[in-house]
Residue, then its C-alpha position, 0 to 999 in steps of 0.5 A: x593597136x593595129x593601126x597605131x603600130x602600122x603607122x609606127x612601122x611605116x615611119x620606122x620603115x621610112x627611116x630605114x629606107x633612107x639608111x638603106x639608100x645610103x648603104x646601097x649608093x655608098x658601099x658600091x663606091x667604097x664610101x664610108x657609111x657609118x662614120x661620115x655625115x650625110x651630105x649633098x651629092x652635088x656640092x658635098x655640103x654637110x646637111x644638118x639633122x633637120x634637113x635629113x628627116x625622112x619624107x618631110x625633108x623632101x616635101x619641105x626642102x626639095x632643093x639643097x639649101x647650099x647649091x640649090x640642086x634638086x633633091x632626087x625624087x627617088x629618095x622620097x619614093x624609096x623612103x615611102x616604099x620602104x615604109x609601106x612594105x614595113x607596115x604591110x609586113x606588120x599587118x600580114x603577120x599581126x597577132x593580137x595575142x603576142x607582145x605588140x602584135x609581133x611574131x617571129x615571121x614579122x621580124x623575118x619579114x622585115x629582114x626580107x623587106x630590107x633586102x628588097x629595097x637594098x637589092x633593087x637599088x644596087x642590082x638595077x643601078x650597079x648590077x651587083x648584090x652587096x655581100x654585107x646585107x646578105x651576111x647580116x641577114x643570114x645572121x639575123x635569120x639564124x638568131x630568129x630561127x634559133x629562138x623560135x625553132x631551137x638550135x637544131x632547127x636553126x642549123x637545119x635552116x642553114x643546111x637548107x640554105x647551103x643546099x639551095x646555094x649548091x644547086x644554084x651554083x651548079x645550075x649557074x655553072x652549067x648554064x654558063x658553059x652551055x651559053x658561053x656567058x655568065x648565066x647567074x651572077x655571084x650575088x644571085x647565087x649567094x642570095x640563094x643561101x638566104x632564100x633557102x634558110x628562110x623558105x625551106x627546100x620546096x618553097x625555095x624552088x617555088x620562089x625561084x620559078x616565080x622569079x623567072x616568071x617575074x623576070x620574063x616580061x621585063x627581059x622581053x621588054x628590055x630586048x625589044x626596046x634596048x636590044x639588051x636581054x641582060x636584066x639583073x635577076x636579083x630584084x626578081x629573086x628577092x621579090x619572089x622571096x617576099x611574095x612566097x614568104x608573105x603568102x606561104x600558106x597559099x603557095x603550100x596549099x596549091x602544092x598540096x592540091x597539085x600533088x593530090x590530083 
């Protein structure tokens, strides 16, 4: 069942990746996401359903059937990447004793994977993190926490999220005044609420530290190549959240080992 469900999760992820690409490219431009039909970005021709099948449409079409403009390969890569991380999340938290092998961590992991895709696109392309995915993710995480930990446990996760949000807000404000420019974007600070809700206090700090290490080589490379040291921080924050959540026990064991020395 593990393999068959991983295949199902992979293709479900590819479908969601296609949808996330629409969200990440339309919402920053205030375009409709739910009502308007999919169209070619070049000639605006409405595409038929069989021209919108994730992965296969790119492999078999490669070009818009109307204007013959090439379909960007990034579309295929995003669908493939989303499918892979969805399948990886299912594999990481698979439990044969539960229904279809799903656990509460599986569902939270899929939410994080979705944020990874959306934030990577919007922050790298538009230097922004959309509010709506953060709000929806927060609500879904609260519901899952309520189901698994009870209402009080879910409220505690909200409190942790607010605490991490407050710390990041104060840190960003202080650094902005010291360096005379924005140190943390508003989207990064808002995202820290979701980070706190999911990971708790200790692991949130681990994720924030890890995100700084992940961002450092990219910042240095950007400074050397383009003379620009302003690199979007959101992708590294959400990437660190993904890593710490998947390997939560390993990071926790490292903390225990460090503090026991």
